[in-house]
C-alpha positions in Angstrom: 30.0 -33.9 11.5 31.7 -30.9 13.0 30.3 -28.7 15.8 30.6 -25.7 13.4 28.4 -27.4 10.9 25.7 -28.3 13.5 25.9 -24.7 14.9 25.4 -23.4 11.3 22.3 -25.5 10.8 20.6 -24.3 14.2 21.4 -20.7 13.3 20.3 -20.9 9.8 17.3 -18.8 9.0 13.9 -20.6 9.4 11.2 -19.9 6.7 7.7 -19.2 7.7 4.4 -19.6 5.9 1.5 -17.4 6.8 -1.8 -19.2 6.7 -3.4 -16.6 4.5 -1.1 -17.8 1.7 -3.4 -20.8 1.2 -6.0 -18.5 -0.4 -3.6 -16.9 -2.6 -2.3 -20.4 -3.8 -5.9 -21.2 -4.7 -7.0 -17.8 -6.3 -3.8 -17.5 -8.3 -3.5 -21.3 -9.1 0.1 -21.4 -8.0 2.0 -24.6 -8.5 4.5 -25.8 -6.0 7.6 -24.1 -7.4 5.8 -20.8 -7.7 4.6 -21.1 -4.1 8.1 -21.9 -2.8 9.8 -19.0 -4.6 7.2 -16.7 -3.2 7.7 -18.0 0.3 11.5 -17.5 -0.4 10.9 -13.8 -1.3 8.4 -13.1 1.6 11.1 -14.3 4.1 13.8 -11.8 2.7 14.3 -8.5 4.4 15.3 -7.1 0.9 14.2 -9.7 -1.7 16.3 -9.7 -5.0 16.4 -12.0 -7.8 19.6 -13.7 -6.8 19.5 -16.9 -8.9 22.5 -18.6 -7.2 21.2 -18.0 -3.7 17.7 -19.1 -4.6 19.1 -22.3 -6.1 21.0 -23.0 -2.9 18.0 -22.6 -0.7 15.2 -24.1 -2.9 17.3 -26.8 -4.9 15.8 -25.3 -7.9 17.6 -25.3 -11.3 18.1 -22.0 -12.9 15.4 -22.7 -15.4 12.9 -23.5 -12.6 13.7 -20.3 -10.8 13.3 -18.2 -13.9 10.1 -20.0 -15.0 8.6 -19.4 -11.6 9.6 -15.8 -11.5 8.1 -15.2 -14.8 4.8 -16.7 -13.9 4.6 -14.8 -10.6 5.3 -11.7 -12.5 2.7 -12.3 -15.1 0.1 -13.1 -12.5 0.6 -9.8 -10.9 1.9 -11.1 -7.6 5.4 -9.5 -7.9 7.1 -6.7 -9.8 10.6 -5.6 -10.1 11.4 -2.1 -8.6 14.6 -0.3 -9.7 16.5 1.5 -6.8 19.5 3.8 -7.2 22.0 3.6 -4.4 24.0 6.5 -3.0 27.0 5.5 -5.1 25.0 5.8 -8.3 24.6 1.9 -8.8 21.1 0.6 -9.6 19.6 -2.4 -7.7 16.8 -4.5 -8.6 14.4 -5.5 -5.7 11.2 -7.5 -5.7 8.2 -5.5 -4.9 5.6 -7.8 -2.9 3.1 -5.1 -2.4 0.4 -7.0 -4.4 0.7 -10.1 -2.3 0.1 -8.1 1.0 -2.9 -6.4 -0.8 -4.2 -9.7 -1.7 -3.8 -11.0 1.9 -5.4 -7.8 3.5 -8.1 -7.8 1.0 -9.2 -11.2 1.7 -9.2 -10.5 5.5 -11.3 -7.5 4.9 -13.8 -9.1 2.8 -14.0 -11.9 5.4 -14.9 -9.3 8.0 -17.5 -7.6 5.8 -19.2 -11.0 5.1 -19.5 -11.9 8.7 -21.0 -8.5 9.8 -24.8 -8.7 9.7 -26.1 -5.4 8.7 -22.7 -4.3 8.4 -21.1 -1.2 10.0 -18.9 -1.3 6.9 -21.9 -0.7 4.6 -22.8 2.2 6.8 -19.4 3.7 6.3 -19.5 3.2 2.6 -22.9 4.8 2.3 -21.7 7.9 4.3 -18.5 8.1 2.5 -20.1 7.7 -0.9 -17.3 5.1 -1.9 -15.9 1.8 -1.2 -13.7 1.2 1.8 -10.1 0.5 1.3 -8.8 -2.8 3.0 -6.8 -0.8 5.6 -10.1 1.1 6.5 -11.8 -2.2 7.0 -9.0 -3.2 9.3 -9.3 0.0 11.3 -13.2 -0.3 11.8 -12.8 -3.9 12.6 -10.2 -2.9 15.4 -12.6 -0.5 16.9 -15.5 -3.1 17.1 -13.1 -5.9 18.4 -11.9 -3.5 21.2 -15.4 -3.5 22.4 -16.4 0.0 21.3 -20.1 0.4 20.8 -21.2 0.4 17.1 -23.7 3.2 17.8 -21.0 5.4 19.2 -18.8 4.6 16.1 -21.5 5.5 13.6 -22.3 8.8 15.6 -18.6 9.8 15.2 -18.9 8.8 11.5 -22.0 11.1 11.2 -20.4 14.0 12.9 -17.4 13.6 10.5 -19.4 13.5 7.3 -21.5 16.5 8.6 -18.3 18.4 8.9 -17.3 17.3 5.4 -14.5 15.0 6.5 -14.5 11.5 5.1 -11.4 9.9 6.7 -10.9 7.6 9.7 -8.3 9.5 11.2 -10.6 12.3 12.3 -13.2 9.8 13.4 -10.5 8.0 15.4 -9.7 11.5 17.2 -13.3 11.9 18.1 -13.6 8.5 19.3 -10.5 9.0 21.5 -12.0 12.1 22.9 -15.2 10.4 23.8 -13.3 7.4 25.3 -11.4 9.8 27.6 -14.6 11.1 28.8 -16.0 7.6 29.5 -18.8 7.9 26.7 -20.2 4.5 26.0 -23.3 5.5 23.9 -24.9 8.3 22.0 -26.9 9.3 25.1 -23.6 9.9 27.0 -22.6 12.2 24.2 -25.9 14.2 24.3 -26.0 14.4 28.1 -22.4 15.9 28.1 -23.6 18.6 25.6 -26.6 19.5 27.8 -24.4 20.0 30.8 -22.1 22.3 28.8 -24.9 24.4 27.5 -28.2 24.2 29.4 -29.6 27.3 27.6 -29.4 25.8 24.2 -32.9 25.5 22.9 -32.0 23.0 20.2 -29.9 20.8 22.5 -31.8 17.6 21.5 -31.1 18.1 18.0 -28.6 16.0 16.2 -27.5 19.2 14.5 -26.2 20.4 17.9 -24.5 17.1 18.5 -22.6 17.5 15.1 -21.7 21.1 15.5 -20.1 20.6 18.8 -16.2 20.9 18.7 -15.0 17.8 20.3 -11.4 18.2 19.5 -11.2 21.3 21.5 -13.7 20.4 24.3 -12.6 20.7 27.8 -14.2 19.5 31.0 
């Protein structure tokens, strides 16, 4: 066995398998060939249906490749996207967006089920709609970072009071509060009191929400 052959084996691409895929295998009732083809696509930077290359890596027959590809497509996990190159040629690439959505959706639902009274439910009530998987992720990151849930909900209320129903705005508010060292709603209210001692309604939530935090200066 030559050194060049051994070197080639060592440098050969390793394939990874994300643990979230176990849930997808069960939910979509994937057989072994379908799973292996999906893993192959997930490990490619620009996945394409190159049957000869797939056969080399997976040891499938052409029939097995095509059957697995057809089934993954029919189950909605993969689609084919047509891309035009700069020289006018058309390439077919494998779109794995639905796989990623399925993974993120499972993670988000898991967070939601573990949350007792659910800060997520509060957001959905204020927004008047179901949160997207990515919104679950953002909110969960706030909580995991140790941010007080009461403070998050106050930022949510301020956003909806001002007619804004997106997390980017709320994140800006939380960022400003974090810079000021706020840990609770009381810290926010006390800050307003110091800025406007003459405001007769300073104890009202309305004053809290009307305050322009994004332009506030110490």
